[in-house]
VOZA-179927 format. One record per residue (C-alpha): residue number from 1; residue in one letter; x, y, z. Coordinates in Angstrom, 2 decimals. Example, Ala and Ser with C-alpha at 12.3 -4.5 7.8 and 13.67 -1.06 7.14 Angstrom:
! VOZA-179927
seq, type, east, north, up
1, a, 12.30, -4.50, 7.80
2, s, 13.67, -1.06, 7.14
END
This chain:
! VOZA-179927
seq, type, east, north, up
1, m, 36.96, 4.27, 102.21
2, f, 35.33, 1.32, 100.53
3, e, 37.52, -1.45, 101.71
4, d, 35.78, -4.43, 102.64
5, l, 32.06, -2.96, 101.21
6, t, 29.89, -4.55, 98.45
7, l, 28.57, -2.14, 96.23
8, a, 25.57, -3.21, 94.29
9, f, 24.24, -1.26, 91.14
10, i, 20.38, -1.91, 90.20
11, g, 20.46, -1.04, 86.41
12, g, 23.46, -0.85, 84.20
13, g, 22.50, 1.74, 81.97
14, n, 24.73, 4.63, 80.68
15, m, 24.74, 6.47, 84.38
16, g, 25.31, 3.05, 86.48
17, e, 28.38, 2.41, 84.09
18, a, 29.48, 5.81, 84.74
19, m, 29.60, 5.30, 88.00
20, i, 31.15, 1.95, 87.93
21, h, 34.02, 3.07, 85.33
22, g, 34.57, 6.02, 87.67
23, l, 35.34, 4.03, 90.78
24, i, 37.35, 1.45, 88.89
25, k, 39.37, 3.98, 87.62
26, k, 40.33, 6.11, 90.41
27, n, 41.25, 2.89, 91.93
28, m, 38.15, 3.26, 95.04
29, v, 37.48, -0.27, 94.59
30, d, 38.24, -3.22, 93.45
31, p, 36.04, -4.66, 90.50
32, q, 34.95, -7.92, 92.39
33, q, 33.57, -5.34, 94.85
34, i, 30.84, -4.36, 92.38
35, i, 27.88, -6.16, 91.28
36, a, 25.88, -5.18, 88.65
37, s, 22.20, -6.18, 88.35
38, e, 21.26, -6.11, 84.60
39, p, 17.79, -7.41, 83.13
40, r, 19.74, -7.88, 79.64
41, t, 22.32, -10.55, 79.79
42, e, 24.18, -9.25, 76.90
43, r, 24.25, -5.76, 78.55
44, g, 25.26, -7.40, 81.93
45, e, 27.66, -9.66, 80.28
46, e, 29.20, -6.40, 78.30
47, l, 29.61, -4.87, 81.79
48, a, 31.98, -7.70, 83.15
49, e, 34.00, -8.13, 80.48
50, r, 34.45, -4.68, 80.23
51, y, 35.36, -3.60, 84.24
52, g, 35.69, -6.94, 85.60
53, v, 32.86, -6.55, 87.65
54, r, 30.42, -9.36, 88.87
55, f, 27.29, -9.47, 87.02
56, t, 23.72, -10.60, 87.71
57, t, 20.12, -10.18, 86.27
58, d, 18.35, -10.78, 89.75
59, n, 17.83, -7.90, 91.74
60, v, 17.52, -9.71, 94.74
61, e, 20.57, -11.50, 94.90
62, a, 22.43, -8.25, 94.15
63, t, 20.39, -6.36, 96.79
64, t, 20.99, -8.85, 99.53
65, e, 24.98, -8.75, 99.04
66, a, 24.97, -5.15, 99.23
67, d, 26.32, -2.98, 101.81
68, l, 26.06, 0.02, 99.60
69, l, 23.24, 0.20, 97.03
70, v, 22.84, 2.10, 94.26
71, l, 19.50, 2.85, 92.18
72, a, 20.13, 3.44, 88.71
73, v, 16.94, 2.64, 86.84
74, k, 14.49, 4.66, 85.05
75, p, 11.73, 5.79, 87.25
76, q, 9.18, 4.03, 85.28
77, v, 10.11, 0.76, 86.51
78, l, 11.20, 2.07, 90.01
79, e, 7.44, 0.90, 91.21
80, d, 8.15, -2.94, 90.57
81, v, 11.46, -2.35, 91.47
82, l, 10.95, -1.41, 95.09
83, p, 8.84, -4.30, 96.24
84, e, 11.57, -6.61, 94.70
85, i, 14.27, -5.70, 96.54
86, r, 13.00, -4.00, 99.82
87, s, 13.73, -7.39, 102.16
88, g, 17.61, -6.95, 101.07
89, a, 17.56, -3.05, 100.90
90, r, 16.23, -2.58, 104.57
91, n, 19.90, -4.08, 105.70
92, c, 21.82, -1.85, 103.58
93, s, 24.19, 0.51, 104.90
94, l, 23.38, 3.49, 102.65
95, v, 21.23, 3.82, 99.48
96, l, 21.93, 6.06, 96.89
97, s, 19.38, 7.21, 94.35
98, i, 19.83, 8.71, 90.68
99, v, 16.42, 7.85, 89.74
100, a, 14.87, 11.00, 88.04
101, g, 12.38, 12.66, 89.75
102, v, 11.68, 10.39, 92.41
103, p, 11.54, 11.89, 96.25
104, i, 13.80, 10.76, 98.79
105, r, 11.00, 9.90, 101.05
106, a, 9.35, 7.49, 98.29
107, i, 12.66, 5.58, 98.80
108, a, 13.35, 5.42, 101.89
109, d, 9.45, 4.32, 102.52
110, g, 9.47, 1.97, 99.79
111, l, 12.77, 0.30, 100.81
112, a, 12.25, 0.29, 105.02
113, n, 15.52, 2.23, 104.91
114, p, 15.89, 5.39, 106.30
115, y, 19.53, 5.77, 104.86
116, v, 18.70, 7.46, 101.58
117, v, 20.78, 10.13, 99.42
118, r, 19.32, 11.18, 96.28
119, a, 21.48, 12.57, 93.62
120, m, 21.09, 14.23, 89.97
121, p, 24.50, 13.49, 87.59
122, n, 24.56, 14.45, 84.05
123, t, 25.83, 12.55, 81.30
124, p, 29.52, 14.56, 81.18
125, a, 30.43, 11.78, 84.11
126, r, 30.76, 9.39, 81.63
127, i, 34.37, 10.86, 81.12
128, g, 34.59, 12.27, 84.61
129, q, 33.42, 15.84, 83.79
130, g, 29.88, 15.57, 85.08
131, i, 28.34, 17.77, 88.06
132, s, 25.83, 15.89, 90.30
133, v, 23.31, 17.84, 92.70
134, w, 22.60, 15.62, 95.84
135, a, 20.44, 15.63, 99.17
136, a, 20.33, 13.19, 102.15
137, t, 17.65, 12.20, 104.94
138, p, 18.49, 13.67, 108.08
139, e, 18.71, 10.08, 108.97
140, v, 21.93, 9.68, 107.44
141, p, 25.11, 9.83, 109.32
142, e, 28.57, 12.01, 108.62
143, d, 30.15, 9.05, 107.47
144, q, 27.78, 7.48, 105.27
145, r, 27.24, 11.43, 103.57
146, k, 31.02, 10.95, 102.82
147, l, 30.62, 7.67, 101.00
148, a, 27.84, 9.48, 99.04
149, q, 29.95, 12.40, 98.17
150, a, 33.08, 10.11, 97.05
151, l, 30.70, 8.12, 94.85
152, l, 29.53, 11.25, 93.53
153, q, 32.96, 12.67, 93.21
154, a, 34.13, 9.84, 90.90
155, l, 31.67, 11.53, 88.16
156, g, 33.28, 14.61, 88.52
157, q, 31.92, 17.56, 90.71
158, e, 29.14, 17.70, 93.57
159, i, 27.27, 20.15, 95.24
160, y, 24.91, 19.11, 98.49
161, v, 21.51, 20.69, 99.00
162, r, 19.57, 20.78, 101.85
163, d, 16.08, 21.31, 100.04
164, e, 15.39, 18.33, 98.00
165, d, 13.49, 20.39, 95.40
166, y, 16.75, 21.66, 94.11
167, l, 17.35, 18.28, 92.75
168, n, 13.92, 18.64, 90.29
169, m, 15.53, 22.22, 89.28
170, a, 19.15, 20.50, 88.76
171, t, 17.43, 17.65, 86.76
172, a, 15.89, 20.51, 84.68
173, l, 19.43, 22.49, 84.15
174, s, 22.19, 20.23, 84.78
175, g, 21.01, 16.91, 84.02
176, t, 19.22, 17.63, 80.93
177, g, 21.42, 20.54, 80.22
178, p, 24.01, 18.55, 77.54
179, a, 20.83, 17.93, 75.31
180, y, 20.45, 21.69, 75.05
181, v, 23.96, 22.23, 74.33
182, f, 24.03, 19.23, 71.74
183, l, 21.20, 20.79, 70.15
184, f, 22.69, 23.93, 69.42
185, m, 25.93, 22.47, 68.46
186, e, 23.90, 20.43, 65.85
187, a, 22.37, 23.68, 64.77
188, m, 25.69, 25.37, 64.31
189, i, 26.98, 22.18, 62.58
190, d, 24.36, 22.30, 60.13
191, a, 24.58, 26.04, 59.75
192, g, 28.51, 25.49, 58.43
193, v, 27.45, 22.85, 56.09
194, h, 24.75, 25.23, 54.74
195, m, 27.64, 27.79, 54.10
196, g, 29.74, 25.45, 52.50
197, f, 32.02, 23.54, 54.94
198, s, 32.20, 20.18, 54.93
199, r, 30.55, 18.35, 58.01
200, y, 33.82, 17.13, 59.43
201, v, 35.16, 20.66, 59.44
202, a, 31.97, 22.22, 60.42
203, e, 32.14, 19.87, 63.63
204, q, 35.64, 20.35, 64.41
205, l, 35.13, 23.94, 64.09
206, v, 32.01, 23.81, 66.23
207, i, 33.15, 21.09, 69.04
208, q, 36.99, 23.22, 69.89
209, t, 34.77, 26.79, 69.77
210, m, 32.33, 25.23, 72.67
211, r, 35.38, 23.64, 74.63
212, g, 37.59, 26.58, 74.20
213, s, 34.71, 29.14, 74.78
214, v, 33.49, 27.21, 78.11
215, e, 37.21, 26.58, 79.42
216, y, 37.73, 30.44, 78.68
217, a, 34.80, 31.04, 80.88
218, a, 35.88, 28.67, 83.97
219, a, 39.24, 30.30, 84.02
220, s, 38.26, 33.95, 83.70
221, g, 35.61, 33.96, 86.50
222, e, 33.26, 36.49, 84.67
223, h, 30.00, 36.78, 84.00
224, p, 28.93, 35.34, 80.39
225, a, 27.41, 38.65, 79.57
226, v, 30.87, 40.56, 80.23
227, l, 32.57, 37.76, 78.05
228, r, 29.85, 37.78, 75.42
229, n, 30.17, 41.94, 75.15
230, q, 34.00, 41.36, 74.86
231, v, 33.55, 39.89, 71.40
232, t, 30.50, 41.84, 70.14
233, s, 31.80, 45.05, 68.58
234, p, 29.36, 47.62, 67.39
235, g, 28.30, 47.11, 64.12
236, g, 30.09, 43.55, 63.88
237, t, 29.32, 40.25, 62.78
238, s, 28.43, 38.97, 66.66
239, a, 26.11, 42.02, 67.33
240, e, 24.55, 41.18, 63.96
241, a, 23.77, 37.67, 64.82
242, i, 23.13, 38.36, 68.29
243, y, 20.30, 40.43, 67.23
244, h, 18.93, 37.56, 65.14
245, l, 19.26, 35.22, 68.30
246, e, 17.32, 37.74, 70.14
247, k, 14.56, 38.71, 67.75
248, g, 13.81, 34.94, 68.01
249, n, 13.81, 35.05, 71.75
250, l, 16.45, 32.59, 72.27
251, r, 16.17, 33.58, 75.89
252, t, 12.50, 33.04, 76.31
253, v, 12.53, 29.98, 74.35
254, v, 15.42, 28.45, 76.68
255, a, 13.65, 29.44, 79.68
256, r, 10.15, 27.85, 79.00
257, a, 12.19, 24.58, 77.71
258, i, 14.04, 24.64, 81.23
259, w, 10.55, 25.10, 83.07
260, a, 9.01, 22.31, 81.14
261, a, 11.82, 20.08, 82.07
262, y, 11.38, 20.82, 85.78
263, q, 7.92, 20.45, 86.09
264, r, 8.51, 17.08, 83.84
265, s, 10.49, 16.28, 86.85
266, v, 8.33, 17.06, 89.53
267, g, 5.62, 14.88, 87.43
268, l, 7.84, 12.09, 87.44
269, g, 7.83, 11.91, 91.72
270, g, 4.46, 12.19, 91.48
271, g, 4.35, 15.66, 92.76
272, r, 2.17, 18.69, 91.48
273, k, 3.17, 20.89, 88.52
274, v, 4.54, 24.02, 90.01
275, s, 2.87, 26.96, 88.34
276, r, 5.40, 29.83, 89.55
277, l, 8.92, 30.83, 88.95
278, a, 10.34, 33.67, 90.81
279, g, 6.59, 34.66, 91.60
280, r, 5.75, 33.97, 87.76
281, h, 5.20, 31.28, 85.49
282, p, 7.04, 31.87, 82.55
283, d, 4.06, 31.77, 80.29
284, q, 2.31, 34.56, 82.54
285, n, 1.88, 38.15, 81.20
286, g, 0.45, 39.87, 84.49
287, d, -2.63, 37.59, 84.56
288, d, -3.31, 33.74, 85.54
289, e, -3.89, 32.75, 81.99
290, g, -1.61, 28.94, 81.78
291, d, -1.68, 28.70, 85.22
292, e, -1.36, 24.77, 85.84
293, s, -2.06, 24.91, 89.51
294, d, -5.34, 23.52, 89.32
END
């Protein structure tokens, strides 16, 4: 599928490396088909040594050679990168952006190239266990969409959506989601240490419990509420623990955190803050207090 194509990665951070790793591990491309453009020489040399890809510190050089361009930079630096690579990028057959929050049209206009796909992967992509949500401009032909899909499948699962706003939602739910999981794991490990386990044993218990629970949920096909009820006996330890989690408003805190991440994603793209979720802002209790629409 990628024969005779040159892939240029603008940005060699974690997600860019994850994609490079997945493409090479699955033998989808030869390492020399990839150019990694990275401003930090030591980081670029590390990628070149680890994967056998070509490396440059010159974004223009990388873009000029590219058939397929991957934008993997921080949103804060994109406004400087787009004008720099515009002349080369307009000739690329496909641009894939994994820049958080930045709308497709901003990329297409900034590069004078209508063939743009925007995706939101997450960090488990580094081990091929990620999930990416993606959308494309109407101009992207079917063959190029298949290329984008194949690129994202190198990271794990992928879901195509027509409405680009779902990418901001995915940023808050799955893109940022690993951070929520890691924080909960950290809290469980600390509780285990507080009870008397060594940190090493507490980490083993928590990591395998998380891993096993996720695999069991995926295999069962049951709703998480059903699975939770299966392990919650009346008057038992699970019931006692869940009582305190609910008393501490765990669901509300999680909902507000994800909502805040969604608003931040919209803000990174220059959009207005969204003041309603399913018709109501999560902080609203029947009035307009806390409405951020103005």
